[in-house]
SETI-867996 format. One record per residue (C-alpha): x, y, z; residue in three letters. Coordinates in steps of 0.001 Angstrom, whole numbers, padded with zeros to 6 digits, always signed. Layout:
REM residues N
XYZALA ...
REM end
This chain:
REM residues 128
-021547-007658-039824UNK -020714-011321-039843UNK -021093-013570-036650UNK -019518-016805-036049UNK -020186-018813-033325UNK -017765-021073-031577UNK -016860-023376-028635UNK -019341-026206-028858UNK -018136-029674-027838UNK -018823-032668-026044UNK -020143-032369-022663UNK -021429-034586-019966UNK -024758-034079-018858UNK -024886-032017-016169UNK -022239-029760-016938UNK -021994-026184-018146UNK -020647-024729-021560UNK -020167-021173-023003UNK -020230-020358-026536UNK -019022-017460-028194UNK -020432-015479-030919UNK -017642-013136-032412UNK -018654-010135-034784UNK -016503-008772-037748UNK -017201-006114-040040UNK -019743-003180-039342UNK -019607-003797-035767UNK -019660-000119-034801UNK -023605-000207-035877UNK -025920-001121-032944UNK -027347-004533-033298UNK -029206-006723-031095UNK -027742-010148-030961UNK -029439-013802-030565UNK -029001-017215-030091UNK -030829-020011-031942UNK -030105-023810-032118UNK -030938-026675-034111UNK -031743-030280-032812UNK -031428-033598-034958UNK -034224-033348-037610UNK -036203-030248-035630UNK -036040-026675-036824UNK -034176-024076-036022UNK -035643-022298-032952UNK -035163-019143-031263UNK -033149-019504-027469UNK -032221-016188-026652UNK -031668-012275-027104UNK -029847-009167-026042UNK -029982-005565-027071UNK -027158-003662-028025UNK -026340-002233-024657UNK -026514-005507-023243UNK -029294-004242-020954UNK -032373-006364-021856UNK -032338-009949-022376UNK -034851-012086-023685UNK -034866-016163-023387UNK -037352-019170-024789UNK -039284-020569-021857UNK -037726-023598-022789UNK -034218-022360-021456UNK -035379-019981-018848UNK -033317-020433-015778UNK -030304-022420-017464UNK -029070-020570-020505UNK -027296-017007-019916UNK -026851-014267-022652UNK -024461-011639-022304UNK -022155-009650-024618UNK -019186-007304-024787UNK -018794-005027-027419UNK -015674-003883-026492UNK -014184-006849-027525UNK -016873-007418-030418UNK -017984-010737-028796UNK -021279-011957-027526UNK -021566-015231-025041UNK -024236-017467-024333UNK -023644-019803-021214UNK -025699-022668-020570UNK -025916-024368-017174UNK -027150-028175-016154UNK -026772-029084-019956UNK -029079-032307-020955UNK -029070-034606-024167UNK -031662-032293-024942UNK -029918-029288-025538UNK -027705-031370-028196UNK -027684-029038-031315UNK -025880-026811-033442UNK -025882-023455-031794UNK -026260-020172-033880UNK -025588-016588-033172UNK -027473-013412-035448UNK -027960-010221-035604UNK -031143-007990-035632UNK -032186-004759-036421UNK -035468-005106-035085UNK -036873-003124-031894UNK -035862-005178-029066UNK -039396-004700-027336UNK -041130-005750-030859UNK -038573-008849-030790UNK -040055-009793-027599UNK -043734-009764-028665UNK -043193-012198-031638UNK -044198-015684-031541UNK -041166-016768-033879UNK -038551-013823-034521UNK -035912-015839-036284UNK -037195-013711-039568UNK -035767-010786-038231UNK -032022-011794-037604UNK -029564-011844-040354UNK -025957-012403-040532UNK -025873-016084-040035UNK -022592-017554-039286UNK -021594-021137-039543UNK -022923-022979-036286UNK -021328-024506-033364UNK -021906-028119-032357UNK -023065-029457-028832UNK -023367-032446-027799UNK -024595-033561-024360UNK -023939-037547-023653UNK -025914-039034-020690UNK 
REM end
């Protein structure tokens, strides 16, 4: 499977944005989907994940309540909605796939090593 994030742009603080993750290739194989971000001078960090069915979601503590992950398998697409944007959210956002157990994923300190099929990210810039 190949994933590609899109939908980034320049947004004013306090606004909202929905990012899209488009999947292609072997999309009929069940896989979890995750979002990550990498801010200027920072390491890539986990943001949110969702299982194949869309039933279970998992968020980094730093984004709970403002980020919403979802997916539409009929459209081979995942989404990340970000509300109440702040300049601290400025980063390149990536989506990726995982074959790991979702339960195991939520118990990992840093699940990034369990994701694959990274596409090019999409830049989100939040101005104050």
